[in-house]
Residue, then its C-alpha position, 0 to 999 in steps of 0.5 A: x136736519x128740520x127739526x136742529x134748524x126748529x132748535x136753533x131758531x128757538x134758541x136764537x130766539x130766546x137769546x134775543x129775548x134774553x137780549x131784548x129783555x135786558x136793554x129793556x130793564x136798562x132804559x127803564x133804570x135809566x127813565x128811572x133815574x132821569x124821574x128821581x132825578x128830576x124831581x130832586x131837583x123839582x123839589x130845591x127848586x121848590x124849595x128855593x122858591x118858598x124859603x125866598x116866598x117867606x123872607x118875602x112875606x118876612x120883610x112885608x109885615x115887618x115893615x107894615x108892622x113898623x108902620x104901624x108901631x110907629x103910627x100907634x106911638x106917635x099917637x101915645x106920644x100926643x095923648x100922653x102931651x094932652x094929658x102932660x097939658x091939660x094936668x099943668x093946666x089943672x095944677x095950682x088949682x090941685x096944688x090951692x086945695x090940697x094947701x086950703x084942705x090941710x089949713x082948716 
């Protein structure tokens, strides 16, 4: 009978080992699944944050470019006005020179 008891104990140990292995595989699968889900959430959150940051950067750059464009336009307008005024002052002299040239 001792032999029967030993064989039964071995068989019971094998069954318990199989059950333990099965439980370990289930737990490992669950841990992997949770890790994948968490990784997916992190990726989605990262994309959302990066898109938000990109939009903020684009907005700030547009504002900066708009301000710079206004300054350049203002400087260009001022330079054009100075050129116009300078030309206006010298217009009568230029007309007189051209007319005098053709009279000769």
